[in-house]
N, C-alpha and C positions, 0 to 999 in steps of 0.2 A: 087417453090413455095407452091404446096397443102402439099408436105412436114410438111411445119412447120405452115400452116394458122389454123390449126385447132387446133393443139396445143396452140398454142400463142393465140389464142381467148378464147379459154377454160380457161387455164392458167390464163390468165390475167383477165379475168371476173370474176372468183372466188375467185378470192385476191381479190378484190375491192370489192365483196358480204361480204366476211369475216372480214374485217377488221370494217365497222359500228355497225356488228353483236359481233363482239368480244366487243365494245367499251360499245356496249350498255347493254351490258348481266355480263360484269366486271368493272363497273365503279371506284369502289374502286383501283381495281388493275390497270388498267389504268391509273387513276391519281398519282399514286405510280409511274408509267413510265414517267409521262409525266413531274412529279415535278423531278423525277433522272435526266432525259435528260434536262432541262434546268439548274439542277445542272453544270452536266456532261459539258454543252457546255461555262457555264461562265468558270468553270475551264481548259476549254482545250484552249480557246480563249482570256481569258483574259490576255492582258499584253504580247501577245503570240512573238513577234516581238524586243523584249528588250535583247534576251539573244544573246551573241554572236555566230555567226555562226559558229558550227564545221568544221573543216576541211571534212569532208566526204559532210554535209550539201551542206556546199560552192561548191563542185562541182556537186552535184542534181540540187541547185536551178542554176548555174551558165549556166551548158547545157540546162537545161529547159528553160532558158531564151534566150541562141542559137535558138533552137528550135523557140521560141515564135518570135522571128526576124527576122526568115524566112533563117536562116543559116543551117537548118535541124538539124536530129541528127542520128548517128551510132553506131547502137549497139556496147557497149562495156561492157563483162561481167565482167572485172575489178567493174562496175558502177552496177553491176547486171542488173534486167530487166531493159525494154524501157519505161514498164506501167506509172512508175510515173514521169516519161520526158513528158510524153505527156500529163499525167492528170494537171502537174503543168503548162504545154504552155496554157493550155485551161482555165486555172485559172489568169495566166498573162494575156491572152486575154480581160476574162472581168472583171478582178477589176483592173489590173495593176500589176507592177514589184516594190515589196518591200521585207524586211524579214520577214514581215507578212504572206503576201500572199505565198512566197515559202514554207511556214510552214502550211499554213491551210487546204490542200489536209489532212496531215495528223491529224490534229486535227480532221475535220471531221469524219476520220476513225474510230477514238478513238470513237468518239460517236457511229458512225453506229455499232461498235463492243458490247456497251454496250444493244442492242435491238437483238442481234443477240442470245444468249438462245430462246427466243422466238421461235426460229426455232425448240428448243429442248423442246417447255413448256411441253409434252405430257410425255417427258421420265423423264424430270425433275421434274414435278410437278409443281404448280401453287405457291408455297413457294420457291421450291428449284431455280426455274428459275426466280424468284424476286432478292433471294440473290447470286446468279452468277453474274446477271447485278449490282446489288450492290458494288460486289467485283471486277469487271473488272473498272468499274465509280472511284474508288479509290484506288486502286494499285498504288502502286509506281513507279512498271518499267510500266505499261498503260499507266499511267497518262504522267510521262516524256517524253517518248517515241511516244507521242501521239503528244507533243510539239516540236519533233524533225524529223527533213528532211531525215529519213529513210524511207526505204518500211519495215522495219518488222511490222508495226501495219498494214500494208496493208495487209502481211500475214497473219496475225490473223484473221481478216476477212475471207480472202478465203479460211483459215484452215479450221476457224468453220463452215464455211456452206456446204467445201468439205462433214466433219463428217456427218453434221445434213442431207444430202442427201442421204447419207448410210445407217444411221438407218433409214429415210422415207422410204427409199426404202423397206429395209429389212422387218418393218412392214408392209406394203403396195401390196410393189410389181408394183407399179406405173412404168409407164415409164418417164411421168415427171422427176421424180426425179433423173435417168441416164441423162437425159438432162439437170438437172442443174447441176450435179455433171460435167459433159464434161465442161459446161461453167465458174465452177469456177477453174477444174482443169486447163483449158486455162489463165485465169487470173492469177493465181498463177504462172503459168511457165513464165506468162510475168512478174511477179513482181520478182522473187527471186529463186536461184537455189536449195533455201535451200526446195520446192516444193519435190525435191526427195527424203529428208527424210519423206516429210508425206507419201507418195505415198507406201515407204518401210515399212511404221508403218501399214498402213492404209490394205495392201497385207499380211505381216506378222502375223498379227490378224488376216483375213478372211482365209489365209492359213491354222494355228491352228483350228479353229473352224471347218473345214472340215475336217480334220485329227481327231481330237476328237470325231467329229459326226458319221464317217467312221468306226473308229476301234470299238466305240462302238456298232453301229449297226452290225457289221460282229460277234463282239462276240456274241452279243444278239441272233440274227437269227441263228447264225449256233454252233454246240454243238462244241466248239473247246475244253472245258474243256475235262481232261481228255486223251488226244490224244498226242502224243510225240511229241518232240521238233520238230523234223522234219515235222511229217504230220502235224504239224499245220504251219508253215514255208509255207510248198508247200498251203495249204489250205487258207489261207491268201493270199497269192501272186496270186492265180489261182482267186481268187475274187475281188481282187486291179484288177486285169487286167480288167474283166467285166467290172468291173465299170470302166474302163479308155476308153474302146470301145466305151461304152454308151456314156462316154463324149465326145469322140472324133466324134460322130456321133451327140452331141448337143440334146440327148434325156436325159427327167427329170431334165436340167440343174437348181440347186439350185441359189436362189439369192444372196447367200454369192458366188459363182462362176459366176454367171451372172455381179455382181459390174466390179468382179478380170478382165473379160472379157473388159469390156468397159474401166475399169481403163486402162489396160495395151495396149490394140490394138490401142489405140488412139492416146496413147503417147512415145507406142515403139518406134519410129525412134529417141524420144531425149535423149533415154539413149544407143543410140550405141556407142557415145564417151566412154563410161563406160570402153570399153575396152584399152582406153588408161593410166589404172593402168596397165598393163601391159608392158607398153614400159621399154626397155632395156636403160638405162644411157651410153651414147656414142654411141651409134645402129645410126647410119643413115638414120634409117626408125624412121621418125618424126610424131607421132601421135597426140601430146601436145605439142607444143614447149614451153619449161621452160623459154626463154629467146625473147630477142626483141620484137619489137614493137604489135605483133600477139599472145602474150602466149594463152596456150592453142590449139590454130589452127594444123591443120598439114600439111605438106608439105613434097613436092617429092612423093616416091612411099606410104606416109603415106595419101596421098592424095586421091590419087587412092582405096586405100584400107576404107577410109572414106565416100568416094561416095559409094562403093559396100555396105558396111555395113550397113548404111541408107536407102538404093534401098531397101535391104532385109529386114531389119525390117520393112519399110513401106508397100512393099508385106505379108511378114509373117502376119502381124498386119490386115492387109484389109480384103486378106484372113480365116482367124482365124473368124473376125467380120462378116462378109458376110455371111457363113458358120452356124455361130450362128442365128441371125436375120438380114440379108441386109437392113429393114427397119429401122429399131431400132438404129442398127450401123451405117446407113448412117445420119442419125441426129443428134449423137451423133459427129460421125468423123468431120460433118460438122461444128457443133456448136463449136469443140473445134479449130479444123483448121483455120476458117476463124478469129475470135480476135485476134488468135496467131501471123496468118502470116500477118494481117494488124497491128498488134501492134510492130511486130519484125522487117518490115520493113518500120516502120513509115507511114503506110498509104500507100505505093509502092513507097515511097522514095527513099528507101536504100533496094533494091534488095538483094544485099547481107546479109541481117540481116537474111535470111532463114537460109542459112548455119550457122552464126555466131551461131545462137538460136538452131539447130538442133545439132553442135559438139563442139562449143568453148564453148559454158556454162556450160556446165559439164568440157570438157578439161579445162577449164581454172581453174578451184577449184579442178581437180583433182594435175594438176601440183603447183599449189601454198599451197597443205597440208605440204610440204616439207618447207614450210617458216613457218611455225606456227605461224601466224599472233598472235601478241597480248604477245605471249612467256608466256601464265599464267601455273601453276601448274594446276594439274590433278582436286582438290577438289575446283576451283575456283568459279564454278555452286555452290557447295553447302554453298561457305562462304557470295556470295552476294545473295542467298535465304534467307542463316540466317539471314542477314542482311536487306533485304529487304520484302520479301516477308514470313515472317515467320508462320502471318495466315494460308495460304494457303496450308503451307508447313505442318502446324500439323493438318491441318484437314483434308488434303488428307492420312497422316500417322494413324490419326484416323480411316479412310475409311477404309483403310487396312482391320484392325479389324474387323470393322463392319461389311464388305459385305464377310467375308470369307467363313463363312456355309451358307451365302444364294446364291441361285438360281436366280441372278437377271442378265443377261447378258450383258444391258448396265451399270453397276456399275462394272462390269468386265471389261467391255475395256478401260472404263475410268482410272481404275486404271492400265491396260498395256501400255495406252495411256501414260499418266504420267511415267511411268517408262521406258518405250523406250525412250522416248524424252528425259528425264533424261542421258539416258545410250549412246544414239547416240552424243547427242551435248558433252557429256564431253570426248568421244572419238576421237572426231575431233579434230582435230589440233590447228583450228583456234576459240580461245574463246574472245570473245569480252559481255560487255556486255549488248547490246541493243540483244543477243540474250536471255536474261533472257526472254525476251517477249512471244518466243516459247515455253521454259519450265513452265513458270506459266501459260500460260493459259490452258492447259489441268486439274493442279492443281487448279483451282479457278469454274472451270466445276464440279470437280468432290465433290469438296468441298461445292458448291450449292445442287449438288444431294444427298451428306448425308447430310447437316444440312436441306434439305427438309423433306427428308424423318425420321428423326429424328425427327421433330418439325412438323409432318403435323396434328398430331390432336390437337394439344399444341390453346390455345386461348389468347387473352390478360386475359381477364377476369377471365379464369381461374389460370393465374398468381399473380393476385393481391391479396395476402392474405397475414396473420401475418406470418404465420409459412415459406412462399417463402421469404418476407422480410427478416427474421430473417436467412435464409441460406443466403441469397446475401450479408447482414450485414458481417455475421463472414468469407466469404469467402475472402472481403477486408480485411477485420482484422487481418484475417492469413498470407494475401499477406503482407500487412504493418509492421507483428513483422517480419516477416522471412526477408524482405529488410532491416527493422532495424538493426537484429542480422547479416546478411550475412555484412553489413557494417560498424559495432558497432566499434568504437575504432580507425579507418581510417579516420578520418577527420583532422587527425593530434593532437588531442586531445585523453590521453590515455582513456576516459572514465571513468564513474559513477557505480561503482559496485553495487549500488542500481539502478541505471537504466537499468543496462545491470539483473539485477535481476527479475527487472520489464517487463521486453521484453520476457524473458522466461517464466514467471509465464502469462502472458498474451495471450501465442501461446498456452500453454499448457490448459487455459481457454478455448479457443475457440476451440481446440481438443476436449474437454469434452461436449461442447454448439454442435457438430458435430456429436458425439456419441447420443447425448438424441434425438435431432430431426429426427436423422438415424433408433431411437426405433419408434418414435410414427410415422413415415413418411415411405412409402415404399422408397427402396432403389434406385430403377432406379429413380425415381423422384427425389431425395435428388440429384444425381449423373448429371442429368439433368440440376436443377438450379444454380449448380457449374459450369457444365462445360460451360452454357448459358453465363455465370457471367465471366467464364475467357476469351470466346470468345469476348465479348463484348471488354472487357479489349486489348484485342489484336488489337479487330478493332480500338479503339482509339489510340493505338500505330501507326499502320498500315498507318492512315489519317495523324497524325502528322509526320510519315516519309517522306509519299509523298508531303504532302505540304514544307515540308523542301529540299527535294531534288530539290522541282522543280520550286519552287517560291524565294527561302532564298539563295541556293548554286545552282545555274543554270548552272552556269558558273564558279564556284570556284571547282573545287580538293578536296576538303574535305570529298569529296561522292566518292564512288567506285563505281557509273554509271556513273560517270563524269568523261571520257575516253581521256586525252591528249587533250584537250580544248582550244579553240581558249580564250587567256583573253579578257577581258572588254577592255583593251587598245586599240585593233584592231578598233573595232568599233566609240570609243572615237577616235580615229588618223584621223580617214576616212572620219568624222564629219570637222574633223580640214579642212583638205586636200581639203573639199568642200567650205571652205570658203574664199579660194586662189581667186578661178575662181570669187566668189561674190566680192571680193576686186577689181580683175585686169579687168574681163569683160573678161578672155580669158582661156580656158581652162587648169587647171597646169599640167604641164609633171612630171611624178613622174618614178624612176627605183626602182625597186622592187627586190633585189636580190634572186634570184630561188634557190638557198643553201638551199639543206636537205626541199624542198618542198614547202619554204617558199612562192612561188604565192597564194598559197592557207592560208587563204579565201579573199588574197589580189583582184585576179582576179574579184571576185563577188562584192566586196564594191568599187572598183574604175572604175567599168563596165561602167560608164555614169556620172564619174566627172569629170576623168583626162583620159592625154593619158599615157597610163604605157607600161611600157615595161620590161620585165622579165629575164635580162641576167642574166649570174651566174660569182659572183663575185670571187675573189680569187687573186694566183697569176698574173694573166690576167686581167686587167680593161678595162671594155670597154670605145670606144673613146669620147663616147656620154655623158661620166658620168658627167663632168662638166657643161654641158648643159640642165641640168634636175635643176627643180626649189625642188624637194624634193627626196632624198635618203631613201632609207628602207633597212640596211645592216644586213645580219646575225651576231650575235656577234663577231663569228670566225674567220670573214676577216674585223674587225674594226682596227686589225694595218696594214694591206696592204692598205687600203685608208686615214689611218688619215693624212700624211703629205699631199698628193696631196689636199685634198677637206677641211683643216686646215682653208685657209684662207677666202675662199668663204662661206663655211657653218660653222665654230667653231667645238666644242668639238663632235657636237649630244648626245642625250641623250636616254638612254636604257629605253628598256621597253619590258615588257614580251609580246613575242607573240603568245606562247603556252605554256601549263603546264598540270603538271598532279598529280594525286595522288601517295604518297611515297610505291611504291609496294614493296620496300624490306623488308616492316614491317611485310608482310604477305606472301611472297614466297618460306620462308625456315621454314616453320610450318614443324612437325615430330607427331608422335602419342607423342614420349619421352616427346617434349616441350608441348605440350596439357597436359598430365597428370601433368607435373610437374606443370604449372597454374592455376591446378584444385586446388593445396594444395597454391598456391601464392595469400592473399588476395590482396597483392597489383599489380597485373593482376587483379584481378577483378576489382578495382578502375578505371584501364583504359579501361578494357573493355565497362564498365558503363557510363562511360563519353564520350568515341566514340559513344557507341549505343545511347545515348540519346542527347547527346549536341554536335557531334561530334569533340570533341576535341581528337587534334594530337599531340602526343611530337615528329613530324618529321617536318621539312620545307618542303614544297612542292618542285617539283622541275618541272623548267620550262627551254625553249630554246629560247635566247633571239636575239632581234635586237636594234639596234640604228638607229634612225629617224635623220637625217641634212635637213634641210630647208635654201633655201640661204637667205630669209627673215629674217635679223633679229628679229622683234617682232613677229611671229610665233614662235622662239622660245620658249615664257615665255606661258608654258600651264604646267599642272600637269596631270600624269597621276598617276597608283595604284603605290606603296609605293615598290620598293626591298627590302627586306631583305636579 
């Protein structure tokens, strides 16, 4: 206990003291955050339970409910880490089991994420920190998936915390940030396997920093210039060997190397399963099973190899860590393994969770890489980023130029974080819209950093003058004229030549206005006014896009963020089934055809309102079929049951079970087609109509079912119209 008591008391008391001090010294800033959190809370919790639960959401909610009901939880990498289930179960215990509470923990983390920039306030600056928080609050991806029962928003918080502790440690060298990093790493690994990406990105960056620094020092401290290539090569290798010997003895270990030691020595056993990537197809040595109920698990001789590798990794990590600094490392290891073991074993209720967490977590997703879930094209993330996160993408691209010649390590890291994250998720075979959260996060932080630095010496009073007002007006006018010219004559009317001439004249006049103001004002100041005006326009479009996808089209897949979504028909039908029990006084009996995974989300919706069975219909019909009050049958099996059920249940009514975006509209994009569309003004109209209004020229795709009631009166209801 002595290892932690002093650290905990000092850190906790210091944090408590700093909060009122911050509030007192930064009243305006604190008020801004307070109002932002209020708005963000309303946006994330308002009408939270109304949207139909997605297939994945229903899995997470159902197994959380099972844990709450006392049936335990067995870690399954298919549903990622166990932490979300345990948090949901705790929430169910406090607030009850509803669709609202099934999403509440994610909404709460969405709010917590908005406060995360404060961890990097010194790096981002006051303004940059607040801008990052605002962008996190209104980001379409962050907003939508803060109201979605998946753990990606949890991962955003843990990732931000890990990055913040990294930079706080690099700046101060205080061990408390290593302890914070160890806890963040444990929570991240307990949430989702994308933590491996996070660790890889941080590690690559730190290794590159160390390489660059050491090569520079070798060149600077040793007169290599003028040597032959062979002598220079031998000299460099000799110096590197000396440095390696010093590192092996842990002499003068840099902060970057220290963070790498903590990062890898604590988590090294969790990387043992990476060797399954070398598994030979068809071999009897199974390191990560690709079929069966335990995908990703070793078997036979593979089980022995897995055990040996995990033990070797744990031993190697422990030896390195203890030799480096046994007191600090032991604290880090305990802070990592205690929560990790508690969560993976569901507080010692599932001891096998240690094994599945150490090997199967990584093994499962390595085995699944060949499946290419989502089956999306390589440009998928670029497409949805342009569609939803165009603001942080635009600012991040500008940041690459702005910081190109500046010697600011943190800004360079943010650029690396953005690029590495985008590249890693693009290379990974599974591509899903909720992974946009991971890609957007570093872009938002970088955007906050750039805008904070770009505007740090500006005040509102400095901007309120006639010349600035004219620049803003000219910018808006130029956008208006360009917009009208771009779509002139495409509204079905041939267009008036006088109107065309007027638009061209107006655009030219605006350009002359820019030229005049640029002569009487500093060029950089004019550029700043125009840039901020454009950013505010993009921010307005961002808010609009976020509100439309979240509140208008939340379960309607005219949005690319809405992926294979449960139809609104399903919760409506579930409510109707619940009235049978109220009408008869008995719990209704329901059969749900499990073809194509149709038991989800019904297992969640019918959990306590019906006695539900989930047989698979088809050529062989269940013997108990005609004993049920309600039948929900996959549309492909309608012919098989049509005659047997017609007399008792009638014809049945078709409804959408799940539906999805018409993906064929973007899957076959090519450079040639993009170039052609640039010169096709009709394509401009289609792009504009979809970007602004989500108008589609194609019907939504769906997988349907039929519902049959034995009660004639229950058949008189209406669902969504099938076109």
